[in-house]
C-alpha positions as CSV (number, residue, x, y, z in Angstrom):
1,M,-20.7,-22.1,9.6
2,I,-19.7,-18.4,9.0
3,R,-22.4,-15.8,10.1
4,K,-23.9,-14.0,7.1
5,N,-22.4,-10.5,8.1
6,K,-18.9,-12.3,8.6
7,L,-19.0,-13.6,5.2
8,A,-20.3,-10.3,3.6
9,E,-17.2,-8.4,5.4
10,L,-14.9,-11.2,4.0
11,L,-16.4,-10.5,0.4
12,V,-16.1,-6.9,0.8
13,L,-12.4,-7.2,1.8
14,T,-12.0,-9.5,-0.9
15,L,-13.0,-7.0,-3.4
16,L,-11.1,-4.3,-2.0
17,G,-8.2,-6.2,-2.4
18,V,-9.2,-6.7,-6.1
19,L,-9.5,-2.9,-6.2
20,L,-6.0,-2.4,-4.9
21,S,-5.0,-4.5,-8.0
22,I,-7.2,-2.8,-10.6
23,A,-5.5,0.7,-9.2
24,K,-2.1,-0.6,-9.5
25,L,-2.8,-2.1,-13.3
26,V,-4.7,1.3,-14.4
27,L,-1.7,3.7,-13.4
28,S,1.2,1.1,-14.3
29,T,2.4,3.2,-17.1
30,L,3.1,6.1,-14.7
31,A,6.6,5.6,-12.8
32,N,5.9,5.3,-8.8
33,I,2.5,7.3,-9.2
34,E,0.2,4.9,-7.6
35,L,-2.9,4.5,-5.5
36,V,-2.4,1.2,-3.7
37,S,-0.6,2.7,-0.4
38,L,-3.5,5.6,-0.1
39,L,-6.2,3.0,-0.5
40,I,-4.2,0.7,2.2
41,A,-4.3,3.7,4.4
42,V,-7.9,4.3,3.8
43,Y,-8.8,0.6,4.3
44,T,-6.9,0.6,7.4
45,Y,-8.8,3.6,8.7
46,K,-12.0,1.7,8.3
47,F,-11.2,-2.0,9.1
48,R,-8.0,-1.3,11.3
49,L,-5.9,-4.8,11.5
50,K,-8.3,-6.4,8.7
51,A,-6.9,-4.4,6.1
52,L,-4.2,-6.8,5.8
53,I,-6.9,-9.2,4.1
54,P,-7.1,-7.1,1.2
55,T,-3.5,-5.9,1.2
56,Y,-2.4,-9.9,0.9
57,I,-5.2,-10.6,-1.7
58,F,-3.4,-7.6,-3.7
59,V,0.0,-9.4,-3.4
60,A,-1.4,-12.7,-4.1
61,I,-2.9,-11.3,-7.3
62,D,0.1,-9.8,-8.3
63,I,2.0,-12.8,-8.0
64,L,-0.6,-14.5,-10.0
65,I,0.0,-11.7,-12.8
66,Y,3.6,-11.3,-12.5
67,G,4.9,-14.5,-11.4
68,I,7.2,-15.2,-8.6
69,N,10.8,-13.4,-8.3
70,I,12.5,-11.9,-5.5
71,W,10.5,-8.7,-5.3
72,N,7.6,-11.0,-3.9
73,V,9.6,-11.3,-0.8
74,M,9.5,-7.4,-0.4
75,Y,5.5,-7.1,-1.2
76,L,5.1,-9.4,1.6
77,Y,6.3,-6.9,4.1
78,V,6.3,-3.7,2.5
79,W,2.6,-2.9,1.9
80,A,1.9,-4.4,5.6
81,I,4.0,-1.3,6.7
82,V,1.4,1.2,5.4
83,V,-1.0,-0.9,7.5
84,F,1.2,-0.6,10.5
85,A,2.1,2.9,10.2
86,C,-1.7,4.0,9.9
87,L,-2.8,1.8,12.7
88,P,-2.1,4.4,15.3
89,L,-3.6,7.2,13.4
90,K,-7.2,6.2,14.0
91,K,-8.2,9.2,15.5
92,V,-6.6,11.7,13.3
93,R,-8.7,13.3,10.6
94,Q,-6.2,15.5,8.7
95,G,-5.4,14.6,5.4
96,W,-2.1,16.1,5.7
97,V,-1.0,13.9,8.2
98,F,-1.6,10.9,5.8
99,A,0.3,12.9,3.2
100,I,3.2,12.9,5.1
101,V,3.0,9.3,6.4
102,L,2.7,8.3,2.8
103,G,4.9,10.8,1.2
104,L,7.5,9.3,3.5
105,F,6.7,5.8,2.7
106,G,7.2,6.5,-0.9
107,L,10.4,8.2,-0.3
108,L,11.5,5.2,1.8
109,F,10.2,2.6,-1.0
110,G,13.3,1.7,-2.4
111,T,15.1,1.6,0.6
112,L,12.6,-0.8,2.3
113,C,12.5,-2.7,-1.1
114,S,16.5,-3.3,-0.7
115,I,16.2,-5.6,2.4
116,P,16.1,-8.8,0.1
117,Y,18.6,-7.7,-2.0
118,F,20.9,-7.2,0.9
119,F,20.5,-10.7,2.1
120,A,20.5,-12.3,-1.4
121,F,23.4,-10.5,-3.0
122,G,24.9,-8.4,-0.2
123,P,25.4,-5.0,1.0
124,Q,26.9,-3.4,-2.2
125,F,24.0,-4.6,-4.3
126,A,21.3,-3.3,-2.0
127,L,23.2,0.2,-1.7
128,S,23.3,0.1,-5.8
129,W,19.5,-0.8,-5.5
130,I,18.9,2.4,-3.3
131,V,21.2,4.7,-5.0
132,S,19.7,4.0,-8.6
133,G,16.2,4.3,-7.3
134,I,16.5,7.8,-5.5
135,V,14.9,9.7,-8.8
136,F,12.1,7.2,-8.5
137,D,11.8,7.1,-4.8
138,C,11.1,11.0,-4.9
139,I,8.6,10.7,-7.4
140,H,6.9,8.1,-5.5
141,G,7.0,10.4,-2.2
142,A,5.8,13.3,-4.2
143,G,3.0,11.4,-5.6
144,N,1.6,9.6,-2.4
145,F,2.0,13.1,-0.7
146,L,0.0,14.8,-3.2
147,I,-2.6,12.0,-3.6
148,A,-3.1,11.3,-0.1
149,F,-3.5,15.1,0.7
150,L,-6.1,15.6,-1.9
151,L,-7.9,12.1,-1.4
152,Y,-7.8,10.8,2.0
153,V,-10.4,12.6,3.7
154,P,-12.9,12.1,0.7
155,L,-12.0,8.5,0.2
156,T,-12.6,7.8,4.0
157,K,-15.9,9.8,3.9
158,A,-17.1,7.9,1.1
159,L,-16.2,4.5,2.5
160,D,-17.8,5.6,5.8
161,R,-21.2,6.1,3.8
162,I,-20.7,3.1,1.8
163,I,-19.8,0.3,4.5
164,V,-21.6,0.9,7.8
């Protein structure tokens, strides 16, 4: 039998995973401007390693919406990188620190996502993937930096007030 508070926590984590999918869909018309990285960082602040639950709920929803393809492999590890990058920063309260972490994540996103292409199609294909996406990675990095700089602290405070 699941305890009531554990069930409530699981429900909250599930809803936060759905919120990740909604945030992605709402901003899907903007190239590489997204809230997913920021929200995962905020979830990691509040729930630590349990932030992987909404993260993988988001991945599962994405697979249900868009189907199975090689990008599913990258989604299995790339979003978890945000969780593991933010875990050691539990005591950090400055938004600019997370802005730097998430900005770097955005800059490296294409490179991180090239790993399955490296194994599936070879190093030349992976390199072409990285090079062709440099502009988008720059946009992604700048967007992540700005969004995290502006919203990380207010969102963590809001989550602290909402979820005790």
